[in-house]
C-alpha positions in Angstrom: 69.4 130.5 18.0 73.1 129.7 17.7 74.8 129.7 14.3 76.4 126.6 12.7 79.8 128.1 13.6 78.8 128.3 17.3 77.6 124.7 17.2 80.9 123.6 15.6 82.9 125.3 18.4 80.8 123.5 21.1 79.0 125.0 24.0 80.3 125.6 27.5 76.8 124.9 28.8 76.8 121.6 30.8 73.1 120.9 30.4 70.2 121.9 28.3 68.4 122.6 31.7 71.0 125.2 32.6 72.2 128.4 31.0 69.0 130.4 30.8 67.7 129.4 27.4 65.8 132.3 25.7 62.0 131.8 25.3 61.3 131.5 21.6 57.9 132.1 20.1 57.1 130.4 16.8 58.1 132.5 13.9 55.6 133.2 11.1 57.7 131.1 8.7 57.9 128.1 11.0 55.8 125.0 10.1 52.4 125.0 11.8 52.1 122.5 14.6 55.8 122.1 15.2 56.8 122.5 18.9 59.4 121.1 21.3 57.1 118.4 22.5 56.6 117.0 19.0 60.3 117.3 18.3 61.2 115.5 21.5 58.6 112.7 20.9 59.9 112.2 17.3 63.5 112.0 18.7 62.5 109.2 21.1 60.8 107.3 18.3 63.8 107.5 16.0 66.3 106.5 18.7 64.1 103.5 19.6 63.7 102.4 16.0 67.1 103.2 14.5 69.5 103.6 17.4 71.8 106.3 18.7 74.5 105.9 16.0 72.1 106.7 13.2 70.4 109.6 14.8 71.0 113.0 13.2 69.2 116.3 13.0 68.7 115.8 9.2 67.1 112.4 9.8 64.9 114.0 12.5 63.8 116.8 10.3 62.9 114.4 7.5 60.8 112.4 10.0 59.0 115.6 11.0 58.7 116.8 7.4 60.5 120.0 8.1 64.0 121.5 7.4 66.8 121.0 9.9 66.9 124.8 10.5 63.3 124.6 11.7 64.4 122.2 14.4 67.4 124.4 15.3 65.0 127.2 16.0 63.9 125.2 19.1 67.2 123.7 20.2 70.8 124.7 19.7 72.5 121.3 19.3 71.8 117.6 18.8 73.0 117.1 22.4 70.1 119.3 23.6 67.7 116.9 21.9 69.3 113.8 23.2 69.2 115.2 26.8 65.5 116.1 26.3 64.7 112.6 25.0 66.6 111.1 27.9 64.5 112.9 30.5 61.3 112.3 28.5 61.6 108.5 28.8 62.4 108.9 32.5 58.9 110.2 32.7 57.7 106.7 32.0 58.5 105.8 35.6 55.5 105.8 37.9 56.8 107.0 41.3 55.4 106.6 44.8 53.6 109.9 45.6 51.4 111.3 48.4 47.8 110.7 47.3 46.6 114.2 48.3 49.6 115.9 46.8 48.9 117.4 43.3 51.3 116.0 40.7 53.8 118.7 39.8 54.3 119.6 36.1 57.5 118.2 34.6 58.6 121.6 33.6 58.2 123.1 37.0 55.1 125.2 36.4 52.4 125.3 39.0 50.0 122.3 39.0 47.0 124.5 38.6 48.3 126.5 35.6 46.2 125.9 32.4 47.8 123.7 29.8 47.7 126.4 27.2 49.4 129.1 29.3 52.6 128.7 27.4 51.1 127.6 24.1 53.0 130.3 22.2 56.4 129.6 23.6 59.0 127.1 22.5 61.8 127.4 25.0 63.7 124.3 26.1 63.3 125.3 29.8 59.6 125.9 29.7 58.5 123.2 27.2 61.1 120.5 27.6 59.0 117.5 28.6 55.3 118.6 28.7 53.3 116.1 26.7 56.1 114.1 25.3 55.9 111.3 27.9 52.4 110.3 26.8 53.6 110.0 23.2 56.5 107.9 24.3 54.5 105.6 26.5 51.9 104.9 23.9 54.5 103.3 21.7 56.3 101.2 24.4 54.0 98.9 26.2 55.9 97.3 29.1 54.5 93.8 28.5 55.8 93.6 24.9 59.2 95.3 25.1 60.6 94.8 28.6 60.1 93.9 32.2 57.1 95.2 34.1 57.5 98.6 35.5 56.7 99.9 39.0 53.1 100.6 39.7 51.5 103.9 40.9 51.0 105.5 44.2 50.4 103.2 47.2 47.0 103.1 48.8 46.3 101.9 52.3 45.3 98.3 51.1 48.4 98.0 48.9 50.7 95.1 49.9 53.6 97.5 49.7 52.3 99.1 52.9 53.2 97.6 56.3 50.5 96.7 58.8 50.5 100.2 60.3 49.8 101.8 56.9 53.4 103.0 56.3 54.9 102.4 52.9 57.3 99.4 53.0 60.6 100.7 51.7 61.7 97.2 50.4 58.7 96.9 48.0 59.0 100.5 47.0 62.6 100.0 46.3 61.8 97.0 44.2 59.3 99.0 42.2 61.7 101.8 41.5 64.4 99.2 40.5 61.9 97.4 38.2 60.8 100.7 36.6 64.3 101.9 35.9 65.2 98.5 34.4 62.2 98.8 32.2 63.3 102.2 30.8 66.8 100.8 30.1 65.4 97.7 28.3 62.8 99.5 26.2 65.3 102.2 25.2 68.8 100.7 24.8 70.2 104.1 23.7 69.5 105.4 27.3 72.4 103.6 29.0 75.3 105.3 27.0 73.7 108.7 27.5 73.2 108.4 31.3 76.9 109.0 31.9 77.2 111.8 29.3 74.6 114.3 30.7 74.0 115.6 34.2 70.4 114.1 34.3 68.9 117.1 36.0 65.7 117.3 33.9 62.4 117.3 35.8 61.6 113.6 35.5 65.1 112.5 36.4 65.1 114.8 39.5 61.7 113.4 40.6 63.1 109.9 40.2 66.2 110.8 42.3 64.1 112.4 45.0 61.7 109.4 45.2 64.7 107.0 45.5 66.3 109.1 48.2 63.0 109.2 50.1 62.7 105.4 50.0 66.2 105.0 51.3 65.6 107.4 54.1 62.6 105.4 55.2 64.9 102.3 55.4 66.6 103.8 58.5 70.0 103.3 56.9 72.7 105.5 58.4 72.9 108.9 56.7 76.5 108.3 55.7 75.5 105.1 53.9 72.4 106.2 52.0 74.1 107.2 48.8 76.0 103.9 48.9 72.8 102.0 49.3 71.3 103.8 46.3 74.5 103.1 44.3 74.4 99.4 45.1 70.9 99.0 43.9 70.7 101.3 40.9 74.2 100.7 39.5 73.3 97.0 39.6 70.0 97.8 37.8 71.9 100.0 35.3 74.2 97.1 34.4 71.6 94.5 34.3 69.1 96.6 32.3 71.9 97.7 29.8 72.9 94.1 29.1 69.3 93.0 28.8 68.3 95.8 26.5 71.2 95.3 24.2 70.6 91.5 24.1 67.0 92.0 23.1 68.1 94.5 20.5 70.7 92.1 19.1 68.2 89.3 18.9 65.7 91.5 17.1 68.3 92.6 14.6 69.3 88.9 14.0 65.6 88.1 13.4 65.6 85.5 16.2 63.7 85.2 19.5 65.8 85.4 22.7 65.5 81.6 23.2 66.6 80.9 19.6 69.6 83.2 19.9 70.5 81.7 23.3 70.3 78.1 22.1 72.3 79.0 18.9 75.0 80.7 21.0 75.2 78.0 23.6 75.5 75.3 20.9 78.5 77.0 19.4 80.1 77.6 22.8 79.8 74.0 23.8 81.6 72.9 20.6 84.7 75.1 21.4 87.4 73.0 23.2 88.7 76.1 25.0 85.3 76.9 26.4 83.8 73.4 26.9 85.1 72.8 30.4 83.7 76.2 31.7 80.5 75.5 29.9 80.1 72.1 31.5 80.9 73.4 34.9 78.1 76.0 34.6 75.5 73.4 33.8 74.7 72.5 37.4 74.5 76.1 38.4 72.1 76.9 35.5 70.0 73.8 36.4 69.7 74.8 40.0 68.7 78.3 39.0 65.9 76.9 36.8 63.8 78.5 34.2 62.7 77.1 30.9 63.1 80.4 28.9 65.6 83.2 28.7 62.9 85.5 30.2 62.4 83.1 33.2 66.1 82.7 33.8 66.6 86.4 33.7 63.8 87.2 36.1 65.1 84.7 38.6 68.5 86.2 38.5 67.2 89.8 38.8 64.9 89.0 41.7 67.5 87.0 43.6 70.2 89.7 43.1 67.8 92.3 44.3 67.0 90.1 47.3 70.7 90.0 48.2 71.1 93.8 47.9 68.0 94.5 50.0 69.2 92.0 52.6 72.6 93.8 52.7 70.8 97.2 53.3 68.6 95.6 56.0 71.7 94.3 57.8 73.1 97.9 57.9 69.9 99.5 59.0 69.9 101.0 62.5 73.6 101.3 62.7 74.9 104.5 64.3 
């Protein structure tokens, strides 16, 4: 465990997943039942309910009913916890997998290893994500807090498979995009952290690998595959970030999204400097359609994704 002075100096380690964290067994004076899974799940809950700006180790310790030093026994810094929480919510994504392939453990342990094999350890590397995803998911149903996520592995009768049984990359890409958007919307604190950390936790790595596999199956030239992924997921990142913060703003104002939208549009239309632009946009909005903010947003997201996929298709097969 690092000292307070070490934390103040900062760490040269670039990620909680790097640097060879020492395995820590629970000390006899540590609270019973406290482990990294429980700490990570509580971190996600606090970030969801109170936001990134209000998160602190003291607040987390109070939520857990322990002292801050008890938390520091398991992690060195607040950044460690934020990085663990970030990867935990990435575990909400359901990725396309091979049906016969056993699902790997998020911490890298063999799939057939018993759950209690590391019950006495508390290291970040070995216990970073195990179990925390279930706790996170149970508090964040997709139908009440954000757009629907991607579905699970594709079976031979799934419409996401082509007539010859091969997985259709277009629909798989849509599912991954929808899932990533859902994470950004349910957890608005994720977007500012994505650019801060390396995102090399087990769940983030699985998501990256699945995305790369889908892009490879599109037959896009190798030199353009990273560009194709950037086009799709940078768009989703921006779209989901704005949507997540808008939802959060409405909730904090005590208004529905439609009420907030109507309130804002009413004020904008009354401003002389904005009236002309507002009036010019009316025909565009009418053509787009949608009676609610949700419907308008879904039409925009779907059409934008159509454009991106069409662009990728146009480049497929090029040498």
